Structures are given as C-alpha cells and as structure tokens.
C-alpha positions, 0 to 999 in steps of 0.5 A, spaced: 863 518 855 861 518 862 862 511 863 870 512 861 870 518 867 868 513 872 872 507 870 879 510 869 879 512 876 876 506 879 882 502 875 887 507 878 884 505 885 884 498 883 891 498 880 894 502 886 891 497 891 894 491 888 901 495 888 900 496 895 898 489 897 904 486 893 909 491 894 910 490 902 917 490 902 919 498 903 915 503 907 917 508 901 913 503 896 907 503 900 907 510 901 907 512 894 902 507 892 897 510 898 898 517 895 896 514 888 890 511 891 888 518 894 890 521 888 885 516 884 879 517 889 881 525 888 880 524 881 873 520 882 871 526 887 872 531 882 869 528 876 863 526 880 862 533 882 863 536 875 858 532 872 853 532 877 854 540 878 856 540 885 860 545 889 868 543 889 869 545 897 869 537 899 874 536 894 879 541 897 878 538 904 879 531 902 886 534 898 888 537 905 887 531 909 891 527 904 896 532 904 896 531 912 896 524 911 902 524 906 906 528 911 905 524 917 907 518 913 913 521 911 915 523 918 914 516 920 918 513 915 924 518 917 923 516 924 923 509 922 930 510 918 933 514 924 931 509 929 932 502 925 937 504 919 932 502 913 925 502 911 924 495 911 917 493 913 921 486 916 925 490 921 919 492 925 917 487 930 913 488 936 918 484 940 923 489 939 923 495 943 
C-alpha cells in the first residue's frame, strides 16, 4: 500500500511535467500545469510526513510558497495580456521592447 502512495504523486508529477513541456503555446496552460506539478509535490510531501510521523509545518510553508508563485504567475500573465494583447508565448521576443 505504501508503494501506491509513492507512485501516484510521482506519476502525477511526470504527467504534469510532460504537459508543461508539450503544451507551450499559451501562458495559461503552462501556469496550470505548473500548479498541477506543485500539487503533486505537495501530495507527496503530505504522504511522506504522515507515513514517517513527522511534523506537517513544512508542508504549510511549501503551500504558502506555492500560492505566492501562483499569484505571481497570474500577475505576470495579466501584465502580458495588457501589454501584448494575448497570452501566446510566441508573442514574447527579446528583440521587441
């Protein structure tokens, strides 16, 4: 049973990474897949702390950091949509200022 607890979050992590790599057209798709990866890591962290009998305060700090990362990503996406008109990754260029 413990093997299932470890393989499920790892499978979720690899699926999220594959989606992040393959769907790079829109910034919103990339942000959703990053949040999926963070949630799978959080699930793995919670399962490991419960099985080992450790304190769960580290998971709370991790969750706060992931919420800050998500809000920063949404803020960047809103700024990009306002300045460029869409959330296409291809509209970003180092040559355009």
